[in-house]
N, C-alpha and C positions, 0 to 999 in steps of 0.2 A: 504494500500500500504506500501511497505517496502523500506528500503535503504540497499544497499549491498556494502560492502567493500571487495575487494579481494586483497590478497597479492600474488604476483607472483614472484617466484624465477626464474629469467631469466638470460641468459648469454649474455653479451656484447650488451645490448639493450639501445638505447638512451631514455632519459626521454621523456615521452609523456604527454602533457598537453591538449589533445584534448577535444572536446565537450563530455559531458557525454554520455556513451554508455549504451547499454541495455543487454549485455551478457558478461560473464567472460570466456575467453578461454586461454589455455596455449599458450605460445609463440612458434611459429613454429621454430624460430631460436635459441632455448634455448639449443644448443649443441655447444661444442668447442672441438678441438682435439689438444693436445700438441704433436708435431712431431719433430723428429731429426734423422739424419743418418750421414754417413761418409761425405757426401757433405754439410751437415748442422748440425754440432755437437751441442749437448745440452750445452747451455751457459746461463748466467744470462739474456740474452736478449730474450730467447725463452723457458724458463723452467717453465713458469707459465701462468695462464689464470684467468680472473676475472669473477666471477659469481655474477650477480646483484640481490639483494633482492629488488623487486619492489612492490610498493603498488598501487593497482588499485581500484578505487571507482566507483561503479555503483549506481546511484540514481534513484530509481523508485518512489520515493516520498521522502520522507525522506530516473687340470689333474695329471696325474702321474708326480712327480716333476723332471724336467730336470735340467741339470747343466746350470746355467746362463751364458750368455755372459758377460765377464768382462766389466763394464761400461766405463773403460778407453780404451777399444779396439775400437777406433773410426772407424776402417775399417769395423767392423762387427756389432756393436751395432746399433739397430734400436728402436727408441721410438715412440710409438703411444698410447696416453692416452685420452680416451673419458670422458668428463664431462657433465652430464645430469641433468639439473634442471628444465626442462620444465613442469614436472608434479606437481611441488610444488605450489599449489594455495590454499590460505586460504580465506574463505569468512565470513565476519561479517555482520549479519543482525540487523539493528537498529529497536528497537521497537518504536512505536509512543508516548510512555509515556515520557513526558518531566517533569523533576523534577525542580521546581522553586527554590529550595534551593541549589542543587548541580549544577544547570544550565546544565544538561546533559540529553540526551535521554537514559533512563535506561531500564533494562530488556532485552537488546539485547544479542546475542550469536554468537560464532564462530562455524563454521561447523566442525572444527578440530583444534587442537593446535600444531601439529607437522607434519613434512614431512622431506624429505631427498634430498641431492644432491648426485647423484650416480657417482662414479669414477671407470672406467674400464681400466685395463692395457692390451693392445694388444702388448706390447713390447717384445723383445726377451731377456730382462733382468728384474730382480726384481727392484722395485722402492720404495722410501720413499715418502710419501705424507703428506703435511702440509696445513692447512687451517686457515686463520685469517681474521678478519674484516679489511677492508681497512681504514686506518686513513684518515679522512677528505675526504672520498670518495664521500660524498654528503653533500651539504651545510646544516648546522644545525644538523646533526646527532651527537649523543653522543656515542662514542665508549669506552668501558671498556675492554681493552685487557686481563686483569686478569680474569674477569668474563666471557669473551667471548660474550659480549652483544653489540648490537647496538640499539639505541632508537631514534625514531622520531615520532612526532604527537601522543605521548602517547602509541605507539606500540613498544614493546621491543622484539627483536629476539635474541635468544641465540643459539650458536653453541655447538655441542658435537661431540665426536670422531674426533678430529681435527688433530691427528697425527697417522699414521698407515703405514704399508708397504704392498705391493701387490707383489705376486710371478710373475715370468715370465709367459708369455702366451704360450711358446713353448710347443707343443704337446697337448695343450688344445683343446677341441672340438670347432667347429666354433662359437657356441653361448654360450660358457662356459668359457670365459676369466675371470681371477681373478677380483673380484669386491668388493667394500666396499662402505659404505654410510656415508656421513657427515650429522649429525643430525641438524635440524633447528626447534626450538620451538618458538611459539608465545605466548606472555603474554595474559592472559585472562582479558584484560582491554578494556575500551571504547575508540575508536579512537576520536581524536579531530577535524577531518576533515570529510566532508560529500560528496564531489564531486571532480571531476578531478582525476588525478592520479600522483604519484610521486615515485621516487626510494628511498627506505629506506636506502640502502647502498650496497656495493660490498663485496663479499667474494673472497679473492685472494687465489687460490689453486696452490701450487708449488710442483714440483716433483724433485727428485734427484735419480741418479743411486745408487744402493746398492752394 
């Protein structure tokens, strides 16, 4: 029998400390949209959303370029930015070999070591996007803003491609809005917990009109 640890990149999810489950699934609500228009202008109060990096443990034993609307044109600019992290699930399988010297279960492995948070711009203006780990987002997490890392329970997640711009979606095909990915990589290390689940930290994604 094996032990499984799954890391789920989810959006705006409360920490769950439920009884051990027996299946790892992506979160159904792992999407958020940043929206603004003339009646609800883009401000510091509505220009960002948090993407939670969540650790889940399962114990089985052990277009053609148009001219942008000016972002200062509050009468006509419309923001709609989708953030999708529901597909980012990392699974660690513990081996039953316990090392009496290191005091760890060794020879386990991750199913993959990287995934992405997808950002899609449906706005009628181009945008700048930035992503950072939230300072003190989760109790006990160690954030290194320079290295773009967050560490908890011996699992370190590293962000990449944290600053980019996306073109306006005007004239883009219905399913071809400008999109880019924020990279998330997991350290190839042995977790120090074996059951329950916990949030590793949040990634705050902020947009601004260009």
